[in-house]
VMD Tcl script that draws the C-alpha trace (Angstrom):
set ca {
  {2.68 -17.84 -0.94}
  {2.68 -14.22 0.30}
  {5.04 -13.44 3.15}
  {5.18 -10.49 5.48}
  {4.07 -7.07 4.32}
  {6.65 -4.31 4.57}
  {5.56 -0.65 5.08}
  {8.20 2.05 5.49}
  {7.04 5.50 6.39}
  {8.74 8.51 4.85}
  {8.20 11.99 6.27}
  {4.98 13.51 5.08}
  {5.32 16.82 3.38}
  {2.75 19.51 3.29}
  {0.96 20.83 0.18}
  {-1.15 18.81 -2.21}
  {-2.89 15.53 -1.31}
  {-1.03 12.21 -1.36}
  {-0.60 10.33 -4.66}
  {-0.99 6.55 -4.46}
  {1.11 4.89 -7.19}
  {0.38 1.15 -7.93}
  {2.65 -1.00 -10.05}
  {6.09 -2.47 -10.62}
  {9.27 -2.36 -8.58}
  {12.24 -3.59 -10.59}
  {15.96 -3.92 -10.50}
  {17.28 -2.36 -13.73}
  {20.52 -3.52 -15.38}
  {21.21 -0.70 -17.78}
  {23.81 -1.13 -20.54}
  {24.41 2.12 -22.44}
  {26.00 0.66 -25.56}
  {29.01 2.28 -27.28}
  {28.10 0.78 -30.65}
  {25.56 -1.48 -32.28}
  {25.53 -4.89 -30.71}
  {28.09 -7.22 -32.20}
  {26.21 -10.55 -32.47}
  {28.40 -13.39 -31.17}
  {31.07 -11.07 -29.91}
  {31.75 -8.16 -27.47}
  {30.14 -4.72 -27.44}
  {31.48 -1.97 -25.19}
  {28.92 -0.49 -22.74}
  {28.59 1.55 -19.52}
  {26.67 -0.77 -17.24}
  {24.75 0.28 -14.06}
  {22.56 -1.59 -11.59}
  {19.78 0.62 -10.16}
  {16.22 0.71 -9.06}
  {13.55 0.68 -11.81}
  {9.94 -0.18 -12.55}
  {7.47 2.23 -14.03}
  {5.53 2.82 -10.78}
  {8.60 2.97 -8.62}
  {10.30 5.48 -10.99}
  {7.26 7.74 -11.09}
  {6.90 7.65 -7.37}
  {10.58 8.61 -6.99}
  {10.21 11.59 -9.28}
  {7.05 12.71 -7.47}
  {8.89 12.56 -4.17}
  {11.77 14.52 -5.56}
  {9.23 17.33 -6.35}
  {7.93 17.35 -2.79}
  {4.70 15.46 -3.50}
  {3.60 13.13 -0.79}
  {3.52 9.61 -2.38}
  {2.84 6.05 -1.42}
  {4.00 3.17 -3.65}
  {1.88 0.00 -3.61}
  {3.48 -3.05 -5.17}
  {5.33 -6.34 -4.53}
  {8.95 -7.39 -4.21}
  {10.61 -10.73 -3.46}
  {11.76 -11.69 0.06}
  {15.32 -11.29 -1.16}
  {18.32 -8.85 -1.04}
  {17.12 -6.99 -4.17}
  {13.71 -6.45 -2.61}
  {15.20 -5.10 0.56}
  {17.59 -2.85 -1.45}
  {14.85 -1.48 -3.71}
  {12.68 -0.70 -0.65}
  {15.50 1.02 1.22}
  {16.43 3.27 -1.72}
  {12.86 4.25 -2.28}
  {12.36 5.07 1.36}
  {15.56 7.17 1.34}
  {14.20 9.03 -1.68}
  {11.09 10.02 0.38}
  {8.64 7.48 -0.97}
  {6.25 5.79 1.56}
  {6.50 2.07 0.57}
  {3.49 -0.16 0.94}
  {5.24 -3.25 -0.56}
  {4.35 -6.87 -0.05}
  {7.36 -9.16 0.26}
  {6.50 -12.41 -1.49}
  {8.25 -15.52 -0.16}
  {9.82 -17.89 -2.69}
  {9.69 -15.23 -5.50}
  {12.51 -12.98 -6.80}
  {12.20 -9.23 -7.12}
  {11.62 -8.30 -10.81}
  {14.62 -7.62 -13.06}
  {14.89 -5.81 -16.39}
  {17.98 -5.77 -18.69}
  {17.98 -2.53 -20.58}
  {20.01 -2.09 -23.79}
  {20.20 1.64 -24.45}
  {21.60 3.25 -27.55}
  {20.86 6.92 -28.35}
  {17.15 7.63 -28.12}
  {16.18 3.97 -28.29}
  {16.16 1.30 -25.63}
  {15.26 -2.43 -25.62}
  {14.06 -4.13 -22.38}
  {14.35 -7.80 -21.52}
  {11.96 -8.35 -18.60}
  {11.41 -10.82 -15.78}
  {8.58 -9.27 -13.73}
  {9.16 -11.62 -10.80}
  {7.19 -10.77 -7.66}
  {5.24 -7.99 -9.55}
  {2.93 -10.60 -11.11}
  {2.03 -11.70 -7.60}
  {0.39 -8.44 -6.52}
  {-3.01 -9.33 -5.39}
  {-6.29 -7.39 -4.82}
  {-6.18 -7.92 -1.04}
  {-2.73 -6.31 -0.98}
  {-4.19 -3.28 -2.81}
  {-7.10 -3.13 -0.47}
  {-4.88 -3.05 2.66}
  {-2.56 -0.47 1.15}
  {-5.12 1.87 -0.19}
  {-7.14 1.80 3.01}
  {-4.29 3.39 4.86}
  {-3.44 6.95 3.76}
  {-6.36 9.27 4.78}
  {-4.72 12.19 2.88}
  {-4.69 10.44 -0.52}
  {-6.43 12.32 -3.35}
  {-5.13 10.68 -6.54}
  {-4.32 7.21 -7.84}
  {-1.71 6.69 -10.55}
  {-1.69 3.18 -11.99}
  {1.07 1.62 -14.16}
  {-0.45 -0.11 -17.12}
  {1.93 -3.04 -16.66}
  {-0.31 -4.15 -13.72}
  {-3.27 -4.38 -16.04}
  {-1.37 -5.90 -18.97}
  {-0.20 -9.02 -17.15}
  {-2.97 -11.52 -16.38}
  {-1.37 -12.38 -13.02}
  {-1.48 -8.83 -11.65}
  {-4.56 -7.63 -13.55}
  {-7.03 -8.34 -10.77}
  {-4.94 -6.18 -8.45}
  {-4.90 -3.34 -11.07}
  {-8.62 -3.54 -11.55}
  {-9.18 -3.51 -7.77}
  {-7.01 -0.40 -7.43}
  {-9.17 1.40 -10.03}
  {-12.35 0.22 -8.22}
  {-11.15 1.36 -4.79}
  {-10.04 4.74 -6.12}
  {-13.47 5.29 -7.71}
  {-15.19 4.23 -4.38}
  {-13.04 6.79 -2.44}
  {-13.63 9.56 -5.01}
  {-9.97 9.92 -5.94}
  {-8.88 11.27 -9.33}
  {-7.18 8.58 -11.43}
  {-4.41 8.45 -13.98}
  {-3.14 5.44 -15.90}
  {0.08 5.10 -17.94}
  {-0.42 2.65 -20.85}
  {3.09 1.33 -20.16}
  {4.27 -0.52 -23.33}
  {3.10 -1.22 -26.87}
  {3.89 -4.91 -27.18}
  {1.92 -6.14 -24.13}
  {-0.77 -3.62 -24.89}
  {-1.17 -5.11 -28.33}
  {-1.26 -8.59 -26.89}
  {-3.97 -7.64 -24.41}
  {-6.03 -5.92 -27.05}
  {-6.95 -2.28 -27.41}
  {-10.62 -2.80 -26.77}
  {-10.00 -4.66 -23.52}
  {-7.53 -2.11 -22.20}
  {-9.85 0.78 -23.01}
  {-12.70 -0.90 -21.18}
  {-10.45 -1.31 -18.07}
  {-9.58 2.37 -17.97}
  {-12.87 3.83 -19.05}
  {-13.60 7.23 -17.56}
  {-10.26 7.68 -15.85}
  {-9.32 11.28 -15.47}
  {-5.96 11.12 -17.31}
  {-4.50 8.54 -19.72}
  {-0.84 8.72 -20.78}
  {0.36 7.06 -23.91}
  {3.50 7.29 -26.00}
  {3.28 7.38 -29.83}
  {3.55 3.56 -30.20}
  {0.87 2.95 -27.61}
  {-1.42 5.63 -29.10}
  {-1.07 3.88 -32.49}
  {-2.05 0.52 -30.84}
  {-5.15 2.12 -29.21}
  {-6.20 4.68 -31.81}
  {-4.51 3.86 -35.12}
  {-1.83 5.66 -37.05}
  {-3.19 9.18 -36.73}
  {-1.54 12.41 -35.77}
  {-1.25 13.04 -31.96}
  {-4.17 15.43 -31.68}
  {-6.43 13.10 -33.68}
  {-5.24 10.18 -31.55}
  {-6.07 12.12 -28.42}
  {-9.51 13.05 -29.75}
  {-10.20 9.33 -30.50}
  {-9.05 8.27 -26.97}
  {-11.05 10.83 -24.96}
  {-14.11 8.71 -25.69}
  {-12.55 6.46 -23.07}
  {-10.57 8.77 -20.77}
  {-11.45 12.32 -19.84}
  {-7.97 13.68 -20.73}
  {-5.22 12.14 -22.86}
  {-1.54 13.06 -23.13}
  {0.43 11.64 -26.08}
  {4.16 11.53 -25.29}
  {6.09 11.99 -28.51}
  {9.70 11.70 -27.32}
  {11.95 14.11 -29.13}
  {8.93 15.75 -30.62}
  {7.37 16.84 -27.41}
  {3.88 16.10 -26.11}
  {0.25 16.76 -26.85}
  {-2.74 17.19 -24.36}
  {-6.32 16.63 -25.52}
  {-9.47 16.72 -23.29}
  {-13.21 16.52 -23.64}
  {-13.53 20.39 -23.42}
  {-11.87 20.53 -26.81}
  {-8.56 21.72 -25.39}
  {-5.56 20.76 -27.43}
  {-2.18 21.85 -25.97}
  {1.35 21.00 -27.01}
  {4.80 21.35 -25.64}
  {8.10 20.89 -27.51}
  {10.78 18.63 -26.20}
  {13.81 20.16 -24.47}
  {17.02 20.07 -26.53}
  {19.45 18.05 -24.38}
  {22.18 15.53 -25.02}
  {20.51 12.13 -24.73}
  {22.48 9.66 -22.53}
  {19.77 7.08 -21.60}
  {16.02 7.22 -22.25}
  {15.20 4.65 -19.58}
  {12.49 6.06 -17.31}
  {12.06 9.32 -19.27}
  {8.29 8.62 -19.62}
  {8.01 7.90 -15.95}
  {9.73 11.25 -15.02}
  {7.44 12.95 -17.53}
  {4.35 11.43 -15.83}
  {5.55 12.63 -12.39}
  {6.14 16.18 -13.68}
  {2.70 16.21 -15.33}
  {0.90 14.92 -12.31}
  {2.70 17.24 -9.85}
  {1.73 20.26 -11.84}
  {-1.82 19.18 -12.88}
  {-2.83 18.15 -9.39}
  {-1.59 21.46 -8.08}
  {-4.04 23.25 -10.48}
  {-1.68 24.08 -13.42}
  {-3.04 24.69 -16.92}
  {-2.46 21.96 -19.51}
  {0.29 24.08 -21.05}
  {2.11 24.57 -17.72}
  {1.68 20.84 -16.76}
  {3.18 19.76 -20.10}
  {6.08 22.17 -19.65}
  {6.87 20.67 -16.23}
  {6.55 17.16 -17.57}
  {8.99 17.87 -20.46}
  {11.48 19.44 -18.03}
  {11.58 16.23 -16.00}
  {11.72 14.03 -19.08}
  {14.75 16.05 -20.26}
  {16.41 15.65 -16.86}
  {15.80 11.79 -17.04}
  {17.41 11.32 -20.49}
  {20.44 13.37 -19.48}
  {21.68 10.66 -17.13}
  {21.99 6.88 -16.82}
  {19.22 5.24 -14.92}
  {15.51 5.87 -14.39}
  {15.50 7.64 -10.99}
  {16.28 11.23 -9.99}
  {20.02 11.91 -9.65}
  {21.48 12.47 -6.29}
}
mol new
graphics top color blue
foreach p $ca { graphics top sphere $p radius 0.5 }
foreach p [lrange $ca 0 end-1] q [lrange $ca 1 end] { graphics top cylinder $p $q radius 0.2 }
display resetview
């Protein structure tokens, strides 16, 4: 049963229109391992509890760049839900979060080692996001110009109707739309054809190399992008340490190398990348400039523990 709806207003900043971000709010338990896991024994690690969730992370990085942003999602009616909402509000994010009675806020255990990480996920209240929640939240901000949807919302059958409703409302309102494909394993389970039908004609699709392979086969990034622009108008393939590639229907192919930084924890790097890309692109930047900004934020994310902006 859905409980009361919590909306916290952050100060609205000037500049570009508001970005509506729809998707997960999570508590991350991040363990940065000092060695390969010792099965049946102990492995040293630096452990940190912090806010996470693809949508919440991207919203936080957008707010850190001065972009007005509203986060639409669901948390449990519990201490973790109140903590996650409070920290997002303090970071400058306007939170339109439903508090779901009798359901825990989502939690992810992240095992991070070098440039790899493994996530053990309990999505909790995130699967209870409903279309009527999306309708109420998206009806509010008159200054909204863009929707960014986390693919996790589409990839779980429980929250999928809410994700599809967000896309429909954004189209009705004439907003530009971006979607992050989220994760290769649930993407594979949902099916490439189904996912591409859900996101057809969105303005920008973000995929990492594993997700691009699920959706377009084992091709080079530019070829994957060219295959995927049949569904989305623009595609960005995130390649981790190899940088990123932009492809659009105008035939533009742009690339940006990754920044050379010491990798501490890659959790949330793709979410920071998405925020940098959106902030620049929505402000009118060229594909090359947008990719440069995105890789700057991705580099900042991997240089620290946790998925949110430092400080």
